[in-house]
Structure formats: structure tokens, C-alpha cells
Gaussian input, Z-matrix of N, CA and C with variables (Angstrom, degrees):
# hf/3-21g

backbone

0 1
 N
 C     1     B1
 C     2     B2     1     A1
 N     3     B3     2     A2     1     D1
 C     4     B4     3     A3     2     D2
 C     5     B5     4     A4     3     D3
 N     6     B6     5     A5     4     D4
 C     7     B7     6     A6     5     D5
 C     8     B8     7     A7     6     D6
 N     9     B9     8     A8     7     D7
 C    10    B10     9     A9     8     D8
 C    11    B11    10    A10     9     D9
 N    12    B12    11    A11    10    D10
 C    13    B13    12    A12    11    D11
 C    14    B14    13    A13    12    D12
 N    15    B15    14    A14    13    D13
 C    16    B16    15    A15    14    D14
 C    17    B17    16    A16    15    D15
 N    18    B18    17    A17    16    D16
 C    19    B19    18    A18    17    D17
 C    20    B20    19    A19    18    D18
 N    21    B21    20    A20    19    D19
 C    22    B22    21    A21    20    D20
 C    23    B23    22    A22    21    D21
 N    24    B24    23    A23    22    D22
 C    25    B25    24    A24    23    D23
 C    26    B26    25    A25    24    D24
 N    27    B27    26    A26    25    D25
 C    28    B28    27    A27    26    D26
 C    29    B29    28    A28    27    D27
 N    30    B30    29    A29    28    D28
 C    31    B31    30    A30    29    D29
 C    32    B32    31    A31    30    D30
 N    33    B33    32    A32    31    D31
 C    34    B34    33    A33    32    D32
 C    35    B35    34    A34    33    D33
 N    36    B36    35    A35    34    D34
 C    37    B37    36    A36    35    D35
 C    38    B38    37    A37    36    D36
 N    39    B39    38    A38    37    D37
 C    40    B40    39    A39    38    D38
 C    41    B41    40    A40    39    D39
 N    42    B42    41    A41    40    D40
 C    43    B43    42    A42    41    D41
 C    44    B44    43    A43    42    D42
 N    45    B45    44    A44    43    D43
 C    46    B46    45    A45    44    D44
 C    47    B47    46    A46    45    D45
 N    48    B48    47    A47    46    D46
 C    49    B49    48    A48    47    D47
 C    50    B50    49    A49    48    D48
 N    51    B51    50    A50    49    D49
 C    52    B52    51    A51    50    D50
 C    53    B53    52    A52    51    D51
 N    54    B54    53    A53    52    D52
 C    55    B55    54    A54    53    D53
 C    56    B56    55    A55    54    D54
 N    57    B57    56    A56    55    D55
 C    58    B58    57    A57    56    D56
 C    59    B59    58    A58    57    D57
 N    60    B60    59    A59    58    D58
 C    61    B61    60    A60    59    D59
 C    62    B62    61    A61    60    D60
 N    63    B63    62    A62    61    D61
 C    64    B64    63    A63    62    D62
 C    65    B65    64    A64    63    D63
 N    66    B66    65    A65    64    D64
 C    67    B67    66    A66    65    D65
 C    68    B68    67    A67    66    D66
 N    69    B69    68    A68    67    D67
 C    70    B70    69    A69    68    D68
 C    71    B71    70    A70    69    D69
 N    72    B72    71    A71    70    D70
 C    73    B73    72    A72    71    D71
 C    74    B74    73    A73    72    D72
 N    75    B75    74    A74    73    D73
 C    76    B76    75    A75    74    D74
 C    77    B77    76    A76    75    D75
 N    78    B78    77    A77    76    D76
 C    79    B79    78    A78    77    D77
 C    80    B80    79    A79    78    D78
 N    81    B81    80    A80    79    D79
 C    82    B82    81    A81    80    D80
 C    83    B83    82    A82    81    D81
 N    84    B84    83    A83    82    D82
 C    85    B85    84    A84    83    D83
 C    86    B86    85    A85    84    D84
 N    87    B87    86    A86    85    D85
 C    88    B88    87    A87    86    D86
 C    89    B89    88    A88    87    D87
 N    90    B90    89    A89    88    D88
 C    91    B91    90    A90    89    D89
 C    92    B92    91    A91    90    D90
 N    93    B93    92    A92    91    D91
 C    94    B94    93    A93    92    D92
 C    95    B95    94    A94    93    D93
 N    96    B96    95    A95    94    D94
 C    97    B97    96    A96    95    D95
 C    98    B98    97    A97    96    D96
 N    99    B99    98    A98    97    D97
 C   100   B100    99    A99    98    D98
 C   101   B101   100   A100    99    D99
 N   102   B102   101   A101   100   D100
 C   103   B103   102   A102   101   D101
 C   104   B104   103   A103   102   D102
 N   105   B105   104   A104   103   D103
 C   106   B106   105   A105   104   D104
 C   107   B107   106   A106   105   D105
 N   108   B108   107   A107   106   D106
 C   109   B109   108   A108   107   D107
 C   110   B110   109   A109   108   D108
 N   111   B111   110   A110   109   D109
 C   112   B112   111   A111   110   D110
 C   113   B113   112   A112   111   D111
 N   114   B114   113   A113   112   D112
 C   115   B115   114   A114   113   D113
 C   116   B116   115   A115   114   D114
 N   117   B117   116   A116   115   D115
 C   118   B118   117   A117   116   D116
 C   119   B119   118   A118   117   D117
 N   120   B120   119   A119   118   D118
 C   121   B121   120   A120   119   D119
 C   122   B122   121   A121   120   D120
 N   123   B123   122   A122   121   D121
 C   124   B124   123   A123   122   D122
 C   125   B125   124   A124   123   D123
 N   126   B126   125   A125   124   D124
 C   127   B127   126   A126   125   D125
 C   128   B128   127   A127   126   D126
 N   129   B129   128   A128   127   D127
 C   130   B130   129   A129   128   D128
 C   131   B131   130   A130   129   D129
 N   132   B132   131   A131   130   D130
 C   133   B133   132   A132   131   D131
 C   134   B134   133   A133   132   D132
 N   135   B135   134   A134   133   D133
 C   136   B136   135   A135   134   D134
 C   137   B137   136   A136   135   D135
 N   138   B138   137   A137   136   D136
 C   139   B139   138   A138   137   D137
 C   140   B140   139   A139   138   D138
 N   141   B141   140   A140   139   D139
 C   142   B142   141   A141   140   D140
 C   143   B143   142   A142   141   D141
 N   144   B144   143   A143   142   D142
 C   145   B145   144   A144   143   D143
 C   146   B146   145   A145   144   D144
 N   147   B147   146   A146   145   D145
 C   148   B148   147   A147   146   D146
 C   149   B149   148   A148   147   D147
 N   150   B150   149   A149   148   D148
 C   151   B151   150   A150   149   D149
 C   152   B152   151   A151   150   D150
 N   153   B153   152   A152   151   D151
 C   154   B154   153   A153   152   D152
 C   155   B155   154   A154   153   D153
 N   156   B156   155   A155   154   D154
 C   157   B157   156   A156   155   D155
 C   158   B158   157   A157   156   D156
 N   159   B159   158   A158   157   D157
 C   160   B160   159   A159   158   D158
 C   161   B161   160   A160   159   D159
 N   162   B162   161   A161   160   D160
 C   163   B163   162   A162   161   D161
 C   164   B164   163   A163   162   D162
 N   165   B165   164   A164   163   D163
 C   166   B166   165   A165   164   D164
 C   167   B167   166   A166   165   D165
 N   168   B168   167   A167   166   D166
 C   169   B169   168   A168   167   D167
 C   170   B170   169   A169   168   D168
 N   171   B171   170   A170   169   D169
 C   172   B172   171   A171   170   D170
 C   173   B173   172   A172   171   D171
 N   174   B174   173   A173   172   D172
 C   175   B175   174   A174   173   D173
 C   176   B176   175   A175   174   D174
 N   177   B177   176   A176   175   D175
 C   178   B178   177   A177   176   D176
 C   179   B179   178   A178   177   D177
 N   180   B180   179   A179   178   D178
 C   181   B181   180   A180   179   D179
 C   182   B182   181   A181   180   D180
 N   183   B183   182   A182   181   D181
 C   184   B184   183   A183   182   D182
 C   185   B185   184   A184   183   D183
 N   186   B186   185   A185   184   D184
 C   187   B187   186   A186   185   D185
 C   188   B188   187   A187   186   D186
 N   189   B189   188   A188   187   D187
 C   190   B190   189   A189   188   D188
 C   191   B191   190   A190   189   D189
 N   192   B192   191   A191   190   D190
 C   193   B193   192   A192   191   D191
 C   194   B194   193   A193   192   D192
 N   195   B195   194   A194   193   D193
 C   196   B196   195   A195   194   D194
 C   197   B197   196   A196   195   D195
 N   198   B198   197   A197   196   D196
 C   199   B199   198   A198   197   D197
 C   200   B200   199   A199   198   D198
 N   201   B201   200   A200   199   D199
 C   202   B202   201   A201   200   D200
 C   203   B203   202   A202   201   D201
 N   204   B204   203   A203   202   D202
 C   205   B205   204   A204   203   D203
 C   206   B206   205   A205   204   D204
 N   207   B207   206   A206   205   D205
 C   208   B208   207   A207   206   D206
 C   209   B209   208   A208   207   D207
 N   210   B210   209   A209   208   D208
 C   211   B211   210   A210   209   D209
 C   212   B212   211   A211   210   D210
 N   213   B213   212   A212   211   D211
 C   214   B214   213   A213   212   D212
 C   215   B215   214   A214   213   D213
 N   216   B216   215   A215   214   D214
 C   217   B217   216   A216   215   D215
 C   218   B218   217   A217   216   D216
 N   219   B219   218   A218   217   D217
 C   220   B220   219   A219   218   D218
 C   221   B221   220   A220   219   D219
 N   222   B222   221   A221   220   D220
 C   223   B223   222   A222   221   D221
 C   224   B224   223   A223   222   D222
 N   225   B225   224   A224   223   D223
 C   226   B226   225   A225   224   D224
 C   227   B227   226   A226   225   D225
 N   228   B228   227   A227   226   D226
 C   229   B229   228   A228   227   D227
 C   230   B230   229   A229   228   D228
 N   231   B231   230   A230   229   D229
 C   232   B232   231   A231   230   D230
 C   233   B233   232   A232   231   D231
 N   234   B234   233   A233   232   D232
 C   235   B235   234   A234   233   D233
 C   236   B236   235   A235   234   D234
 N   237   B237   236   A236   235   D235
 C   238   B238   237   A237   236   D236
 C   239   B239   238   A238   237   D237
 N   240   B240   239   A239   238   D238
 C   241   B241   240   A240   239   D239
 C   242   B242   241   A241   240   D240
 N   243   B243   242   A242   241   D241
 C   244   B244   243   A243   242   D242
 C   245   B245   244   A244   243   D243
 N   246   B246   245   A245   244   D244
 C   247   B247   246   A246   245   D245
 C   248   B248   247   A247   246   D246
 N   249   B249   248   A248   247   D247
 C   250   B250   249   A249   248   D248
 C   251   B251   250   A250   249   D249
 N   252   B252   251   A251   250   D250
 C   253   B253   252   A252   251   D251
 C   254   B254   253   A253   252   D252
 N   255   B255   254   A254   253   D253
 C   256   B256   255   A255   254   D254
 C   257   B257   256   A256   255   D255
 N   258   B258   257   A257   256   D256
 C   259   B259   258   A258   257   D257
 C   260   B260   259   A259   258   D258

   B1=1.4404
   B2=1.5161
   B3=1.3115
   B4=1.4658
   B5=1.5244
   B6=1.3162
   B7=1.4633
   B8=1.5245
   B9=1.3236
   B10=1.4638
   B11=1.5175
   B12=1.3190
   B13=1.4568
   B14=1.5328
   B15=1.3241
   B16=1.4539
   B17=1.5176
   B18=1.3349
   B19=1.4646
   B20=1.5194
   B21=1.3168
   B22=1.4646
   B23=1.5141
   B24=1.3116
   B25=1.4664
   B26=1.5115
   B27=1.3158
   B28=1.4596
   B29=1.5167
   B30=1.3171
   B31=1.4648
   B32=1.5243
   B33=1.3155
   B34=1.4677
   B35=1.5135
   B36=1.3205
   B37=1.4598
   B38=1.5200
   B39=1.3183
   B40=1.4644
   B41=1.5205
   B42=1.3217
   B43=1.4620
   B44=1.5233
   B45=1.3318
   B46=1.4574
   B47=1.5197
   B48=1.3203
   B49=1.4586
   B50=1.5214
   B51=1.3212
   B52=1.4596
   B53=1.5221
   B54=1.3204
   B55=1.4652
   B56=1.5252
   B57=1.3137
   B58=1.4612
   B59=1.5133
   B60=1.3303
   B61=1.4631
   B62=1.5323
   B63=1.3141
   B64=1.4700
   B65=1.5293
   B66=1.3170
   B67=1.4664
   B68=1.5326
   B69=1.3303
   B70=1.4664
   B71=1.5252
   B72=1.3141
   B73=1.4622
   B74=1.5267
   B75=1.3207
   B76=1.4747
   B77=1.5277
   B78=1.3185
   B79=1.4602
   B80=1.5258
   B81=1.3351
   B82=1.4674
   B83=1.5215
   B84=1.3182
   B85=1.4671
   B86=1.5204
   B87=1.3213
   B88=1.4694
   B89=1.5257
   B90=1.3264
   B91=1.4712
   B92=1.5288
   B93=1.3270
   B94=1.4591
   B95=1.5277
   B96=1.3124
   B97=1.4710
   B98=1.5312
   B99=1.3359
   B100=1.4733
   B101=1.5242
   B102=1.3346
   B103=1.4656
   B104=1.5282
   B105=1.3143
   B106=1.4581
   B107=1.5254
   B108=1.3074
   B109=1.4744
   B110=1.5307
   B111=1.3327
   B112=1.4675
   B113=1.5289
   B114=1.3317
   B115=1.4597
   B116=1.5241
   B117=1.3084
   B118=1.4748
   B119=1.5190
   B120=1.3196
   B121=1.4678
   B122=1.5234
   B123=1.3298
   B124=1.4662
   B125=1.5270
   B126=1.3276
   B127=1.4518
   B128=1.5294
   B129=1.3166
   B130=1.4765
   B131=1.5232
   B132=1.3245
   B133=1.4616
   B134=1.5277
   B135=1.3330
   B136=1.4686
   B137=1.5279
   B138=1.3276
   B139=1.4616
   B140=1.5228
   B141=1.3240
   B142=1.4712
   B143=1.5239
   B144=1.3236
   B145=1.4722
   B146=1.5277
   B147=1.3330
   B148=1.4597
   B149=1.5270
   B150=1.3255
   B151=1.4631
   B152=1.5097
   B153=1.3233
   B154=1.4527
   B155=1.5134
   B156=1.3169
   B157=1.4592
   B158=1.5234
   B159=1.3267
   B160=1.4580
   B161=1.5234
   B162=1.3185
   B163=1.4552
   B164=1.5196
   B165=1.3444
   B166=1.4572
   B167=1.5193
   B168=1.3278
   B169=1.4494
   B170=1.5143
   B171=1.3288
   B172=1.4651
   B173=1.5188
   B174=1.3210
   B175=1.4626
   B176=1.5099
   B177=1.3374
   B178=1.4613
   B179=1.5296
   B180=1.3311
   B181=1.4619
   B182=1.5305
   B183=1.3388
   B184=1.4572
   B185=1.5240
   B186=1.3279
   B187=1.4599
   B188=1.5189
   B189=1.3458
   B190=1.4585
   B191=1.5214
   B192=1.3452
   B193=1.4630
   B194=1.5254
   B195=1.3391
   B196=1.4683
   B197=1.5110
   B198=1.3357
   B199=1.4476
   B200=1.5218
   B201=1.3117
   B202=1.4536
   B203=1.5321
   B204=1.3232
   B205=1.4534
   B206=1.5237
   B207=1.3367
   B208=1.4624
   B209=1.5288
   B210=1.2973
   B211=1.4680
   B212=1.5317
   B213=1.3207
   B214=1.4624
   B215=1.5207
   B216=1.3339
   B217=1.4717
   B218=1.5180
   B219=1.3179
   B220=1.4661
   B221=1.5248
   B222=1.3160
   B223=1.4651
   B224=1.5253
   B225=1.3206
   B226=1.4718
   B227=1.5209
   B228=1.3186
   B229=1.4644
   B230=1.5218
   B231=1.3227
   B232=1.4650
   B233=1.5324
   B234=1.3244
   B235=1.4512
   B236=1.5158
   B237=1.3292
   B238=1.4655
   B239=1.5286
   B240=1.3153
   B241=1.4757
   B242=1.5265
   B243=1.3172
   B244=1.4687
   B245=1.5331
   B246=1.3301
   B247=1.4755
   B248=1.5313
   B249=1.3386
   B250=1.4680
   B251=1.5312
   B252=1.3315
   B253=1.4673
   B254=1.5263
   B255=1.3151
   B256=1.4710
   B257=1.5291
   B258=1.3336
   B259=1.4719
   B260=1.5254
   A1=109.69
   A2=117.21
   A3=123.02
   A4=110.13
   A5=117.06
   A6=121.26
   A7=109.74
   A8=116.36
   A9=122.05
   A10=109.12
   A11=115.01
   A12=120.15
   A13=107.04
   A14=116.52
   A15=120.75
   A16=110.23
   A17=116.68
   A18=120.07
   A19=111.53
   A20=114.97
   A21=121.47
   A22=109.26
   A23=116.64
   A24=120.99
   A25=109.72
   A26=116.10
   A27=120.94
   A28=108.02
   A29=116.51
   A30=122.47
   A31=108.93
   A32=115.88
   A33=122.07
   A34=108.28
   A35=116.23
   A36=121.29
   A37=109.63
   A38=115.47
   A39=121.99
   A40=107.50
   A41=114.59
   A42=121.75
   A43=107.33
   A44=117.41
   A45=120.78
   A46=110.00
   A47=114.41
   A48=121.45
   A49=107.09
   A50=117.99
   A51=121.05
   A52=108.04
   A53=115.61
   A54=120.11
   A55=109.46
   A56=116.70
   A57=121.01
   A58=113.96
   A59=117.45
   A60=120.47
   A61=112.98
   A62=117.49
   A63=119.47
   A64=109.89
   A65=116.15
   A66=120.70
   A67=110.40
   A68=115.76
   A69=120.33
   A70=110.92
   A71=117.28
   A72=121.73
   A73=110.38
   A74=116.59
   A75=120.06
   A76=111.36
   A77=116.74
   A78=121.35
   A79=111.56
   A80=116.84
   A81=120.97
   A82=113.24
   A83=117.44
   A84=120.25
   A85=111.26
   A86=115.90
   A87=121.24
   A88=113.68
   A89=118.02
   A90=121.21
   A91=112.44
   A92=116.58
   A93=119.85
   A94=111.16
   A95=116.73
   A96=120.62
   A97=110.86
   A98=117.06
   A99=120.72
   A100=110.98
   A101=116.17
   A102=120.29
   A103=110.42
   A104=116.95
   A105=121.21
   A106=110.97
   A107=117.72
   A108=120.98
   A109=110.43
   A110=117.18
   A111=120.49
   A112=110.33
   A113=116.73
   A114=121.37
   A115=110.50
   A116=116.82
   A117=120.50
   A118=111.55
   A119=117.08
   A120=121.06
   A121=111.01
   A122=116.19
   A123=121.16
   A124=110.70
   A125=117.50
   A126=119.50
   A127=112.34
   A128=117.42
   A129=119.08
   A130=110.79
   A131=116.73
   A132=120.73
   A133=110.29
   A134=116.16
   A135=119.94
   A136=111.07
   A137=116.51
   A138=119.93
   A139=112.21
   A140=117.11
   A141=119.37
   A142=111.88
   A143=117.81
   A144=119.37
   A145=111.59
   A146=117.57
   A147=121.34
   A148=111.72
   A149=115.89
   A150=120.71
   A151=115.91
   A152=118.06
   A153=120.59
   A154=111.87
   A155=116.15
   A156=122.50
   A157=107.45
   A158=115.79
   A159=120.78
   A160=109.10
   A161=115.95
   A162=121.57
   A163=110.12
   A164=116.10
   A165=119.98
   A166=109.32
   A167=115.35
   A168=123.49
   A169=107.27
   A170=115.11
   A171=120.05
   A172=107.77
   A173=115.66
   A174=119.61
   A175=110.31
   A176=116.49
   A177=120.47
   A178=112.19
   A179=117.72
   A180=122.07
   A181=112.14
   A182=114.38
   A183=122.66
   A184=109.68
   A185=115.50
   A186=124.07
   A187=104.35
   A188=116.46
   A189=122.20
   A190=109.09
   A191=116.68
   A192=122.51
   A193=109.69
   A194=115.12
   A195=121.73
   A196=110.42
   A197=115.85
   A198=122.69
   A199=107.18
   A200=119.96
   A201=126.27
   A202=111.62
   A203=116.14
   A204=120.58
   A205=115.24
   A206=118.52
   A207=118.35
   A208=113.52
   A209=117.75
   A210=120.91
   A211=112.42
   A212=116.68
   A213=118.83
   A214=112.05
   A215=117.61
   A216=120.21
   A217=110.92
   A218=116.86
   A219=120.49
   A220=110.70
   A221=116.91
   A222=120.76
   A223=110.64
   A224=116.88
   A225=120.66
   A226=111.02
   A227=116.64
   A228=120.26
   A229=110.51
   A230=116.40
   A231=119.42
   A232=110.99
   A233=117.01
   A234=120.99
   A235=112.71
   A236=116.90
   A237=120.62
   A238=111.18
   A239=116.35
   A240=119.60
   A241=110.87
   A242=116.58
   A243=120.00
   A244=111.35
   A245=116.54
   A246=119.15
   A247=110.85
   A248=116.99
   A249=120.93
   A250=111.33
   A251=116.77
   A252=120.85
   A253=112.29
   A254=117.17
   A255=121.26
   A256=110.18
   A257=116.65
   A258=118.48
   A259=112.28
   D1=133.61
   D2=-179.00
   D3=-87.84
   D4=127.54
   D5=179.31
   D6=-92.25
   D7=136.62
   D8=176.05
   D9=-75.01
   D10=147.58
   D11=173.24
   D12=-88.00
   D13=107.52
   D14=-179.81
   D15=-78.30
   D16=147.59
   D17=179.07
   D18=-62.18
   D19=154.90
   D20=178.11
   D21=-124.76
   D22=169.55
   D23=-179.60
   D24=80.11
   D25=-141.88
   D26=177.62
   D27=-77.86
   D28=120.96
   D29=-174.05
   D30=-123.41
   D31=139.03
   D32=174.02
   D33=-110.76
   D34=136.26
   D35=178.17
   D36=-105.73
   D37=138.87
   D38=175.50
   D39=-118.89
   D40=128.97
   D41=175.53
   D42=-117.72
   D43=134.19
   D44=178.74
   D45=-122.27
   D46=160.65
   D47=177.08
   D48=-161.36
   D49=142.75
   D50=176.07
   D51=-82.46
   D52=117.56
   D53=178.30
   D54=-66.03
   D55=129.82
   D56=178.13
   D57=70.52
   D58=32.46
   D59=-175.27
   D60=-64.42
   D61=-32.96
   D62=178.78
   D63=-66.52
   D64=-43.98
   D65=176.77
   D66=-62.93
   D67=-41.61
   D68=178.90
   D69=-62.93
   D70=-40.28
   D71=177.34
   D72=-59.90
   D73=-45.00
   D74=178.75
   D75=-63.78
   D76=-38.87
   D77=-177.90
   D78=-70.86
   D79=-45.50
   D80=-175.13
   D81=-85.05
   D82=-22.85
   D83=-178.97
   D84=58.05
   D85=-126.66
   D86=-177.96
   D87=-63.87
   D88=-18.31
   D89=-179.85
   D90=-82.36
   D91=-8.47
   D92=179.78
   D93=-60.16
   D94=-39.92
   D95=-179.19
   D96=-58.85
   D97=-42.26
   D98=178.04
   D99=-64.52
   D100=-42.85
   D101=179.16
   D102=-63.21
   D103=-40.43
   D104=179.05
   D105=-65.13
   D106=-41.87
   D107=177.72
   D108=-63.30
   D109=-41.32
   D110=177.16
   D111=-61.53
   D112=-44.28
   D113=179.40
   D114=-60.63
   D115=-44.75
   D116=179.53
   D117=-62.67
   D118=-43.90
   D119=179.87
   D120=-62.31
   D121=-46.21
   D122=-178.64
   D123=-62.71
   D124=-47.83
   D125=-177.45
   D126=-70.32
   D127=-38.67
   D128=177.17
   D129=-60.12
   D130=-41.63
   D131=178.28
   D132=-61.49
   D133=-45.90
   D134=-179.75
   D135=-62.96
   D136=-44.22
   D137=-178.03
   D138=-67.26
   D139=-49.28
   D140=-176.95
   D141=-68.63
   D142=-31.05
   D143=-179.80
   D144=-68.04
   D145=-15.38
   D146=177.99
   D147=-116.98
   D148=22.83
   D149=173.05
   D150=81.22
   D151=13.22
   D152=178.47
   D153=-71.67
   D154=145.56
   D155=177.76
   D156=-114.60
   D157=118.37
   D158=179.91
   D159=-71.53
   D160=118.14
   D161=-179.61
   D162=-90.23
   D163=-41.80
   D164=-178.55
   D165=-159.62
   D166=154.95
   D167=174.21
   D168=-141.76
   D169=130.42
   D170=176.45
   D171=-139.82
   D172=125.11
   D173=-178.81
   D174=58.95
   D175=-120.29
   D176=179.90
   D177=-100.20
   D178=9.78
   D179=-174.79
   D180=-103.79
   D181=145.89
   D182=174.13
   D183=-118.87
   D184=150.72
   D185=170.53
   D186=-130.35
   D187=113.88
   D188=-173.69
   D189=-130.63
   D190=141.20
   D191=179.36
   D192=-111.13
   D193=141.78
   D194=179.92
   D195=-131.11
   D196=141.27
   D197=170.29
   D198=-154.63
   D199=126.38
   D200=2.89
   D201=-67.48
   D202=156.56
   D203=-171.19
   D204=-62.26
   D205=-28.96
   D206=-176.58
   D207=-64.75
   D208=-17.00
   D209=179.83
   D210=-64.05
   D211=-28.69
   D212=-176.96
   D213=-63.59
   D214=-34.05
   D215=179.53
   D216=-64.02
   D217=-46.37
   D218=179.65
   D219=-63.32
   D220=-40.15
   D221=179.73
   D222=-65.75
   D223=-43.45
   D224=-179.72
   D225=-63.99
   D226=-43.25
   D227=178.78
   D228=-63.51
   D229=-45.23
   D230=179.05
   D231=-60.65
   D232=-43.75
   D233=179.28
   D234=-63.60
   D235=-44.45
   D236=179.60
   D237=-62.88
   D238=-43.90
   D239=-179.82
   D240=-64.81
   D241=-43.19
   D242=-180.00
   D243=-64.26
   D244=-39.73
   D245=177.66
   D246=-66.74
   D247=-39.11
   D248=-179.67
   D249=-65.48
   D250=-32.48
   D251=-178.77
   D252=-84.13
   D253=-13.91
   D254=-176.88
   D255=-76.44
   D256=137.00
   D257=-179.25
   D258=-66.52

């Protein structure tokens, strides 16, 4: 098993969650899985492109660590914009 190199020094943690995911699941039905995969791909790209290290993922939630801490803002903005532009 490959161990991730976790950030050291001053670290910022980002936690995400899809607001209203239960309602979204009911609305999308079988298409929810595709939407969730798209969300994961978009956010992983945003996080890794700014040096984020994925600590954990459960359901629709992410736990990501950043160092230096200012990187988390750029990653969050990139992720939000990409999700907003996604059909």
C-alpha cells in the first residue's frame, strides 16, 4: 500500500459536502451516481492542481489538507467555478 505524503508545518483542512444530497439523490435517481462521479473528478482536479492532499472521502464528502495554507482558497474557488459551469 502506498502512503500519501501529508503536508507539514501550517496546514489548512478543507471539508466538502453536497448540500441537499439526499434530495438530489431522490431527484436524479439512477443518474445520481454519474453526478457524484463528476463532482469527485472536478474537485479532485481542483484540489490536486493546488497541492491538496486527499486525506479521506466518504459518500459525497472530501477531507483535504493544504500547505501552505493559502492554496486552499485557490483550490476552493477553482472547484466552485468548475462545478457551477458543469451541466
